[in-house]
C-alpha positions, 0 to 999 in steps of 0.5 A: 310243424306242431302249429300246422298240425293243430291248425289242420285239426281245428279246420271246420271240416275236421271238427264237424266231421269228428262231431258227426262221427262221435254222434253216430257212435254214441247213438249206435252204442246206446242201441247196442247196450239195450238189455245189458244191465239197468245201470249201463243202459240208463247211463247211455240211454238218457237225455243228459248222457247224450247231451253232456257230450256236446258240452265236452265238445264245446270245451274242446273246440276253439271257435264258438260258432263252430262249437255251437254247430258241432253240438247241433250236428252231434245230436242229429248224428246221435239220433241218426246212429240210434235209429239206423241201428234200430232199423238194422235190428228190425225194431224200428216200429210204426212210431219210429219216425215221429220219435226220431223227429222229436228227438232230433228237434230236441237235439237241435235245441239242446246240443247247441246250448250245451256246446255253447256252455262248454265253450263258455266255461273254458274260453268265455269272459266274465260271470257268464262263465258261471251261468254256463257252468250251471247250464251244464250241471242242470241237465244231470240234476234235472234228469235225476228229478225226472227219474225219481219224481216221474218214473219212481226209479229212486236208485237211478235218481240218486246216482244221477243226483250224486253225479250232478252234485259232483259235477256242480262242485267241480265246475264251481271250483274250476271257475273259482280257480279261473278267477271268475268273480261270481263263481258261486252263481254256478252252484246257486243256479244249477239246482234252479236250472235242474228244476226247469229242465225237469219241468220241460222234460216232463211237460214238453218232451214227454207230451211230444213223445206221447203224441207220436 
């Protein structure tokens, strides 16, 4: 009976529907928390906080292909939830469609990558697990750089930097205990990836958002 129940929970329809439902809730909550407190708003309305959930989903989903698809759908649903709430709240401006398109494309790129990383850290084989761990941590470290260097929000940058460092340490220890031979690659590559993520966010994402 337990096996049958677990099997039903792992069906593609159930997994993908759950990913979409969570994405919609995340997008809706992000909009709803606008204007509450600076920390709470930043904790939800950020690239890393949105996308990190796809890594969690990837770690929970058994099949790699399904995890990747779930990550993509979750990010699309997050954008959909946010902009639906914005429309109902009568704050969907003239540039809304362009911004929604940019964030949707970004989600389609990052969601599957982070979902793959989450799946690989938990279920993969070999040193690629350490690389995947670095991919997860880099999004938080990269946003810390963006908050500090681009926006000059040093307090928030410090909080994200601390969270990214803690996440890197936790993943590195997990990989070491899991028997990954070059587990230390996670700690080495995470800051490098964070810098690359920051440069992409500032040079590409900000440029696209500025053009809509």
